[in-house]
C-alpha positions as CSV (number, residue, x, y, z in Angstrom):
1,M,165.6,-117.7,-126.4
2,S,167.2,-114.6,-127.9
3,T,168.2,-114.4,-131.6
4,S,171.9,-114.5,-132.5
5,F,173.1,-112.0,-135.1
6,T,176.1,-112.6,-137.3
7,L,178.4,-109.6,-137.4
8,L,181.4,-109.4,-139.8
9,V,184.2,-107.1,-138.6
10,S,187.2,-105.7,-140.5
11,A,187.6,-102.8,-138.1
12,D,190.1,-102.9,-135.2
13,L,187.8,-104.3,-132.6
14,S,189.4,-105.2,-129.2
15,D,188.8,-108.6,-127.6
16,A,186.9,-106.9,-124.8
17,A,184.6,-105.3,-127.4
18,V,184.0,-108.6,-129.1
19,Q,183.2,-110.2,-125.7
20,A,180.8,-107.3,-124.9
21,L,179.0,-107.9,-128.2
22,A,178.8,-111.6,-127.6
23,E,177.2,-111.1,-124.2
24,S,175.1,-108.1,-125.0
25,P,171.3,-108.2,-124.4
26,Y,171.0,-106.3,-127.7
27,G,172.4,-109.5,-129.4
28,P,174.0,-111.8,-128.7
29,F,176.3,-111.2,-131.7
30,D,178.4,-113.8,-133.4
31,V,181.4,-111.7,-134.2
32,Q,183.5,-113.0,-137.2
33,R,186.7,-111.2,-137.9
34,C,187.8,-110.5,-141.5
35,A,191.3,-109.6,-142.6
36,D,190.1,-106.5,-144.5
37,A,187.1,-104.8,-146.1
38,A,187.4,-106.9,-149.2
39,E,187.0,-110.1,-147.3
40,A,184.1,-108.7,-145.3
41,V,182.3,-107.7,-148.5
42,A,183.0,-111.1,-150.1
43,N,181.7,-113.0,-147.0
44,A,178.6,-110.8,-146.8
45,Q,177.3,-112.4,-149.9
46,R,176.5,-115.6,-148.0
47,A,173.2,-116.1,-146.3
48,G,172.7,-115.4,-142.6
49,V,174.9,-112.3,-142.3
50,D,173.1,-109.5,-140.4
51,A,175.6,-106.7,-140.2
52,L,179.1,-105.4,-141.2
53,L,181.5,-103.3,-139.2
54,I,184.0,-102.1,-141.8
55,A,186.9,-99.8,-141.7
56,A,186.9,-97.8,-144.9
57,S,187.5,-94.3,-146.3
58,P,185.0,-92.4,-148.6
59,D,187.4,-92.8,-151.6
60,D,187.9,-96.5,-150.9
61,P,188.2,-98.5,-154.2
62,L,185.7,-100.9,-152.6
63,G,183.1,-98.2,-152.2
64,D,180.8,-99.5,-154.9
65,D,181.1,-103.0,-153.6
66,I,180.3,-101.9,-150.1
67,A,177.3,-99.9,-151.4
68,G,176.1,-103.0,-153.2
69,V,176.2,-105.1,-150.0
70,A,174.6,-102.3,-147.9
71,T,171.4,-102.8,-149.9
72,D,170.6,-105.9,-147.9
73,V,173.0,-106.0,-145.0
74,A,173.2,-103.5,-142.2
75,T,176.5,-101.7,-142.8
76,L,178.4,-99.6,-140.3
77,I,181.5,-97.8,-141.6
78,V,184.3,-97.0,-139.2
79,V,186.5,-94.0,-140.0
80,P,189.2,-92.1,-138.1
81,V,186.9,-89.0,-137.7
82,A,183.2,-89.2,-138.5
83,D,182.7,-85.6,-139.6
84,R,179.7,-84.4,-141.5
85,E,181.1,-84.7,-145.0
86,T,182.4,-88.2,-144.5
87,S,179.2,-89.4,-142.8
88,I,177.0,-88.1,-145.5
89,A,179.2,-89.6,-148.2
90,W,178.7,-93.1,-146.7
91,L,175.0,-92.6,-145.8
92,E,174.4,-91.7,-149.5
93,R,176.0,-95.0,-150.4
94,G,173.6,-96.9,-148.3
95,A,175.5,-97.3,-145.0
96,Q,173.3,-97.4,-141.9
97,E,175.8,-95.4,-139.9
98,C,179.3,-93.9,-139.9
99,L,181.3,-94.4,-136.7
100,A,184.5,-92.8,-135.5
101,N,187.2,-95.2,-134.3
102,D,186.5,-94.2,-130.6
103,A,183.0,-95.6,-130.9
104,L,184.5,-99.1,-131.2
105,H,185.3,-98.9,-127.5
106,D,182.1,-97.4,-126.4
107,A,179.6,-99.4,-124.2
108,G,176.8,-98.3,-126.6
109,L,178.3,-100.1,-129.6
110,P,176.0,-103.2,-129.3
111,A,172.9,-101.0,-129.2
112,R,174.0,-99.1,-132.3
113,V,174.7,-102.3,-134.2
114,R,171.3,-103.7,-133.2
115,A,169.6,-100.5,-134.2
116,A,171.3,-100.6,-137.6
117,I,170.1,-104.2,-138.1
118,E,166.5,-103.3,-137.2
119,R,166.5,-100.2,-139.5
120,K,167.8,-102.4,-142.3
121,R,165.1,-105.0,-141.6
122,H,162.3,-102.4,-141.8
123,E,163.9,-101.0,-144.9
124,R,163.9,-104.4,-146.6
125,E,160.3,-105.0,-145.7
126,A,159.2,-101.6,-147.0
127,R,161.1,-102.1,-150.2
128,K,159.5,-105.5,-150.6
129,A,156.1,-104.1,-150.1
130,Y,156.8,-101.3,-152.5
131,A,158.3,-103.7,-155.0
132,T,155.1,-105.7,-155.3
133,D,152.4,-105.0,-157.9
134,L,149.3,-104.8,-155.8
135,E,146.9,-106.0,-158.5
136,T,148.8,-109.2,-159.4
137,G,150.9,-109.9,-156.3
138,L,153.9,-110.2,-158.6
139,P,157.3,-108.5,-157.8
140,H,158.0,-105.2,-159.5
141,R,161.1,-104.2,-161.5
142,Q,163.3,-103.5,-158.5
143,Q,162.7,-106.9,-156.9
144,L,163.3,-108.6,-160.2
145,I,166.6,-106.8,-160.6
146,E,167.6,-108.0,-157.1
147,H,166.8,-111.6,-158.0
148,M,168.9,-111.2,-161.2
149,S,171.8,-109.6,-159.3
150,H,171.8,-112.5,-156.9
151,L,171.8,-115.2,-159.7
152,I,174.4,-113.4,-161.7
153,A,176.7,-113.3,-158.7
154,L,176.3,-117.1,-158.4
155,R,177.0,-117.5,-162.1
156,E,180.4,-116.0,-161.6
157,R,181.4,-119.0,-159.6
158,Q,179.2,-121.6,-161.4
159,P,178.7,-120.5,-165.1
160,S,175.4,-121.7,-166.6
161,P,172.8,-120.1,-169.0
162,M,170.1,-117.8,-167.8
163,A,167.5,-115.8,-169.6
164,L,165.1,-113.0,-169.1
165,L,161.8,-113.0,-171.1
166,V,159.6,-109.9,-171.5
167,L,156.0,-110.3,-172.7
168,R,154.3,-107.2,-174.0
169,V,150.5,-107.6,-173.8
170,E,148.1,-105.9,-176.2
171,G,144.4,-105.7,-175.4
172,L,144.3,-104.0,-172.0
173,A,143.3,-100.6,-173.4
174,T,140.5,-102.2,-175.4
175,T,139.3,-104.1,-172.3
176,R,139.3,-100.8,-170.4
177,A,137.3,-99.1,-173.1
178,R,134.8,-102.0,-173.3
179,L,134.5,-103.2,-169.7
180,G,136.0,-100.5,-167.5
181,A,139.1,-100.2,-165.3
182,S,138.1,-102.9,-162.8
183,A,138.0,-105.4,-165.6
184,V,141.6,-104.5,-166.5
185,H,142.6,-105.2,-162.9
186,V,141.0,-108.6,-163.1
187,L,142.5,-109.3,-166.5
188,R,146.0,-108.5,-165.3
189,R,145.6,-110.8,-162.3
190,K,144.5,-113.6,-164.6
191,I,147.4,-113.0,-166.9
192,A,149.7,-113.3,-163.9
193,V,148.1,-116.5,-162.8
194,R,148.5,-118.1,-166.2
195,L,152.1,-117.0,-166.5
196,R,153.0,-118.4,-163.1
197,A,151.3,-121.7,-164.1
198,G,153.4,-121.9,-167.2
199,V,156.8,-121.9,-165.6
200,R,158.6,-123.6,-162.7
201,A,158.3,-122.6,-159.1
202,S,161.9,-121.6,-159.2
203,D,161.4,-119.1,-162.0
204,V,160.4,-115.5,-161.3
205,V,157.5,-113.8,-162.9
206,A,157.4,-110.0,-162.4
207,A,155.2,-107.1,-163.5
208,L,157.3,-104.4,-165.2
209,T,154.5,-102.1,-166.2
210,D,150.7,-102.4,-166.7
211,D,151.2,-104.2,-170.0
212,C,154.6,-105.8,-169.7
213,F,155.6,-108.9,-167.7
214,A,159.0,-110.4,-167.2
215,I,159.9,-114.1,-166.6
216,L,163.4,-114.8,-165.2
217,L,164.6,-118.3,-166.1
218,G,167.3,-118.8,-163.5
219,A,168.3,-122.3,-164.6
220,M,168.4,-123.7,-168.1
221,L,170.2,-126.6,-169.7
222,A,170.7,-124.7,-173.0
223,S,170.1,-121.2,-174.3
224,A,167.4,-122.6,-176.7
225,D,165.2,-123.3,-173.7
226,A,164.3,-119.6,-173.4
227,L,162.7,-119.5,-176.8
228,R,160.8,-122.7,-176.1
229,V,159.4,-121.4,-172.9
230,G,158.6,-118.1,-174.5
231,A,156.7,-119.8,-177.3
232,K,154.8,-122.0,-174.7
233,L,153.7,-118.9,-172.8
234,Q,152.6,-117.1,-175.9
235,T,150.5,-120.1,-176.9
236,A,149.0,-120.2,-173.4
237,M,148.0,-116.5,-173.8
238,L,146.0,-117.4,-177.0
239,A,143.2,-118.9,-174.9
240,P,140.6,-116.2,-174.0
241,F,140.3,-114.9,-170.4
242,R,136.8,-114.8,-168.8
243,V,136.4,-111.3,-167.5
244,A,133.1,-109.8,-166.3
245,G,131.2,-112.5,-168.1
246,T,132.9,-111.8,-171.4
247,D,135.7,-113.6,-173.2
248,V,138.7,-111.3,-173.6
249,A,141.5,-112.0,-176.0
250,V,145.0,-110.5,-175.8
251,A,148.1,-110.6,-178.0
252,T,151.6,-110.9,-176.8
253,A,155.0,-109.9,-178.2
254,L,158.1,-111.6,-176.9
255,G,161.6,-110.4,-176.2
256,I,164.5,-112.4,-174.8
257,G,167.8,-111.4,-173.1
258,Q,170.3,-114.2,-172.8
259,Y,173.0,-114.3,-170.1
260,P,175.9,-113.8,-170.8
261,D,175.5,-113.3,-174.6
262,D,173.3,-110.3,-174.3
263,G,174.8,-108.8,-171.2
264,N,176.1,-109.7,-167.7
265,Q,174.2,-107.1,-165.8
266,P,170.5,-107.0,-164.9
267,D,169.9,-103.6,-166.6
268,A,171.5,-104.7,-169.8
269,L,169.5,-107.9,-170.0
270,L,166.3,-106.1,-169.2
271,R,166.9,-103.4,-171.8
272,R,167.6,-106.1,-174.4
273,A,164.5,-108.1,-173.7
274,A,162.2,-105.1,-173.3
275,G,163.5,-103.6,-176.5
276,L,162.9,-106.7,-178.5
277,A,159.4,-107.1,-177.0
278,A,158.6,-103.5,-177.9
279,S,159.5,-103.9,-181.5
280,A,158.2,-107.5,-182.0
281,L,154.9,-108.2,-183.8
282,A,152.3,-109.3,-181.3
283,Q,150.7,-112.7,-181.7
284,G,147.1,-113.4,-181.0
285,R,144.0,-111.2,-180.5
286,A,143.3,-110.3,-184.2
287,G,143.7,-113.9,-185.3
288,H,142.2,-115.3,-182.1
289,A,139.1,-116.8,-183.7
290,N,141.2,-118.7,-186.3
291,A,143.5,-119.9,-183.6
292,A,140.6,-121.1,-181.5
293,E,139.2,-123.0,-184.4
294,G,142.5,-124.6,-184.9
295,G,142.2,-126.2,-181.5
296,V,143.6,-123.8,-178.9
297,A,142.1,-124.6,-175.6
298,G,139.2,-122.6,-174.2
299,A,139.5,-120.3,-171.2
300,A,141.7,-121.7,-168.5
301,N,140.9,-121.6,-164.8
302,D,142.8,-118.3,-164.1
303,E,141.3,-117.6,-160.8
């Protein structure tokens, strides 16, 4: 059974062209007409949309919105004349292809739409692979920002608190000096495991840099929950990690960015949380022995 692709169209597509797309061996395509580019962009936010066929000009006020959608959905722009300057302008904004109006009546349109969908699919897969920290298996910064962008878009319709935590970890350089680079790789993996175990499955844990991790709390009952979760994670980090037969202690500094109080865009929340983590006093490591004597649990199973 062939896969059906959902195609949103705001261009002037004839009934015959719609029928050709619906019956094409490159599809079939479920063509859904939209009144204009704004409606197509809005509808593209929902799950299951594979491609857009939008009539727009390079100076369209919706240009930034279209570029945002083109990050994840194959986007073909239809213009009166697809000259070099116009085509490059849209390609630089993330469009898969720029078509002239005449192409809407061409028998090769279904193949071009399918090609755009496949290019976008490969692009997403490559971006996902690139956006993963190979040592820890955690998403990188770009993938985290995509998660945040999606959740913030949902918050515009259903307001609720959300927070981004950044944990700066001290002790990796000392571990490298004492035990070598491979031990640092193991330590980072164990830190990632412990962080994931300390939050819900719906929360996102990401690796920002070698010594900074982020935790996206996508659903909270109250803003105070962020500080509670952050304190819980810092306490979990007090227990030593067993690396190369040696107990390794780390210290962590916490920064929190609250949505919407500290910003309503991913970059603003990330800057806020990372800035606070960079300037905060780290807890643990130097006082690790005293903390352990006070009853902090021994090394967890961080495998």
